[in-house]
N, C-alpha and C positions, 0 to 999 in steps of 0.2 A: 180387450181382445186377447185370445190365447196366443201364445208365442212359442209354437213347437220348434224344436231343434232337430234337424235332419242329420242323419249319419248312416254310414254303411256298416257299422259295427255295434255290437251290444256290450263291448268291453267297457266297464265302468270308467276307466281312465280315458279312453277315447271319447266316450260321451262327454266327460268333463272338459277335455281339451276342446272338443267341438263347440261346447256351450260357451266357453270363455272366448273362443274366436268369434262366435256368433255375436256376442255382446261387445267384443273389442276391448274388454276390460276384465281383469282377474278379480272382480268384486264378488264377495259373498256377504249376504246379509243374515245376521243371526236373528233367530226367532226366540227371544228370551222374555216372555211375558211375566211381569211381576205386577200384581194387582195394584199395589200402592203407587206405582209409577204410570199407570194408565191415564189416558185423557179423562177429564172431569165428566164428560157425557157418558163414559162407560162405567165409572166407579159407582154410579148410582144404581147399576144393575147388580143382580146376584153375582158373586165372585166368579163362578165357573162360566156363566154366560158371558161375562165381560172378557174373560181370558179367551174364550172361543172366538167372540166377535173380533177382538183386536187381532188375534193371530191370523185369522182367515182374511180379514180386510187388508192387513198390512202386506200380505202376499200380492194382492192386486195392485197395491201402491208401488211395489218395487219391481214388478215383472218387466216393466219397460226399460229398466236401468241395469238390472243384474240378472244373471241366469242361474245363480246358485244361491241356495238358502241353507241355513244350518239351525234346525230346531234344537234347543237345549232340552233334552229329555227330562232333566230334573225339574224344570219349571212346570211340567205337566204331571210327572210321577208323584209329586208331593200331594196331589189330590186323589191318589188311589185310582181305582178302576175308571172313574168318571174322567179324571184327568188324562189317563192313558187313551181313552176313547177320543178325547179332543185332539190329542197328538196324532192319532190315526187319521182324523179328519183333515188336520193341517197337512200331513204328508200327502194325502190323497189329492187335496186341492192344489198343492204345489206341483205334483206330477201332472194334473190336468192342465196346468198352465204351461207345461213344458219345462219346468225348472228342475235342475239337478238338486237332489236332497242329500245333505250330509247330516246323518243323525248323530248328534253329539251326546253320546252315552258313556263313553270311556269305560267300556267293559274290560274285564281282565281276570279271567278265571281259568282253571284247568280245562283241557281240551273237551272233555265230556260236557261240562257245564257251558263252555263257550259255544258248543254246537247248538244248544237250545237258544242262547242269546242270538246267535247268527241267523237261525231259521226265523225267529220272531222278527228281527229287523228286516230281513229280506221279504218276508210275507207282508209286512207293513207297507213296503214300497220304497224303502230307502235305497239310494244308490251307493252311498258310502256310510261308514260308521267309524267313530273314534274308539281306540282301544288303549289300554295300558299294557306295556310289554314286560312288566315286572316278572311274570311267571314263565317267560320264554316263548320260543317260536310256536309251541303247541297251543298257546292261548290266542294266537293270531290266525293260524292257518284255517280253522273252521270257518271264519268269516270270509276268507278268500275262496274257500271251497264251495260255498253256497252262491258264489257269484257277486258278492259285494266287493267294492273297493274299500280299502282300509287306510286310515291315518293313525299311525302309532305315535304315542307321545315320545318325544325325543328331548326337546329343550323348551320347556313351557314358560309362559310369560309371567307367572306369579313370582314375586321376588324371593320367597323362601324355597323355591325349587333348587337353588344353588346348594342347599344342605345335602341333597341327595345327588343331583345331577353333576356336580363338580367334584364329587369324591374321587380320589385318585385310584387308578387301577395298577396292578403289578407292572403293566407295560409302560407306565408313566403317563398314559392318557387318562381321561376321566370317564365316568359312567355314561355321560351323554354321548361321548365318542364311541364307546363300546356298543351302546344301543343303536346308534346310527350305522355302524358297520354291520350289525346284525340285520337291520332293515334293508340295507343295500344288498347284502348277500341273498336274503330271502326274496327280495324283489326281482332279482335277475331272471327268475323263472316265471315271472308274472308280467312281462312286458306287453304293452299294447302296440298296435300298429303305429302309434304316435312316437314310439321310442321311450315313452315314460312308463312307469310301473304302476300296477293296480295297488301296490303297497307303497304308501307315502308316509310322511312324517309331519308331526306338529312341531313347529319351531316358532317361538314368540318373537315379535318385533321389538320387544323391550330389552333384548340382549344386545351386546356390543357387536359392532361390525366384524371384528376379528373372530368373535365367537361363532356367529352364524355363517360366516364365509368358510370357516373350517368344516362346518357341518355340510354345507353344499359340496365341498370338495369330497367328502366322504360319501355323499349320496347324489351322484351326478344325474341319475335317472329317476329320482323321486320327485313327485309333486309335493310341495311343502304347503301345508295348511298353516296360515300365519294369523294367529290372534294377537291382540295387544295394540292394534292401531285405533286411535281415537280415545275413548274414555280411560283406557289403561295407560296412556301416555306415549305410546309408540306413534311414529309418523311414517308416511309413505316412503320417505327417503331412507328409513331404516330397513326397508324391504329390499332395496337394490342389491346389497351384498348376497342375498339369497337367490337371486335370479340366475338363470343359465345364460352365460355370455353368448352373444350372437343369435339370440332368438329373433325370429322374423315375425312372429305373431304373438298375441297375448297368451294363447294357450301353451306355446312352447317356452314361455318364461319359466315354467315349472313352479309357479306359486299361485295359490288361491288365498286372497287376503280378506279376512273377516272383520266386519264392524257390526256391533250390536247396539249398545246403548246410544252411541253418538248418532245413529240413524233412526232407530225405532222410537226414540224419545226426543227427537228434535223438536225444539220449541217453535211453534207457528210464528211466522212473521206477518205483519200487517193483517190482512183479512183471511189468511190461510186457514184451512181446516187442518186437523191433526194428520189426516191422510195426505194432504198436499205437502205438509211439512216433511213427512217421511219420504215422499217422492223426491222432493227437492234435495234432501240430505243424501239420499241414495244416488241421485244424479251427480251431485258434487263429488261424492266419494269415488264413484265409478270413473268419472272424468279425470280426477287426479291420478288414479292408478294407471290410466292410459299412458302417462309419461314414462312408465317403466319400460315399455316396448322400445321407444326411441333411445332411452338410456342404455338398454342392453347391447346396443350396437357400438357404444362408445368404448 
């Protein structure tokens, strides 16, 4: 059954907050299809057909548990135009189901090139997109200008990110802090009615509590997209320092927490089908994240 989310605004961040509140959990499920990891009954199919069937069917398996999905563009782009066509179908199906779509593409180019990327993502139907801030504000603004919400990389979950992100600045802070301050400043003119900004940040759950708490202090009005929970070693407890204290609803926590491999490749138990296993794993993940709402009041 389709699960449309109702709202009085079309602002991306307000749509996202509304969707999280509707689900009661800040869960996001990554759509990261890798042929070699697909269920056995799909790997007998031609590769592109298997990728499409898995990606479309898993959306139906998670829609009852999570209201946000994050297709990894690279998993589709590797197949060229045919893969990109499948990505478009996945985004269209997700939107038909009432899901919020975060296109994980990590674009990052000068403003003129960014405009082309931005129009393409918006026309595809994405609500949000991930970007790299390395080339400055003008590489981010075109995405906001076409009506997309944006998650800019700030403190990523991969271990070797420290090589760049912890480099010391003249001020004595580090690159991650400088980027976060830029995101906060840019985002002040992009606030939704929820009080959160259409410009958010990517902050990994694999970093220390002190590390991510400092970033939250720098970005009080940002929605944080949090990778790293599950297969990368992060836990739900690691997300708590990123939440906004005093939040009364899941949407006001200011986090959207992603899980990919730990959900979409969940091993079936007993007589479960692979789709039932995905549904169960999504349900367990979403339920665990609900604890963050109660903890935010402590």
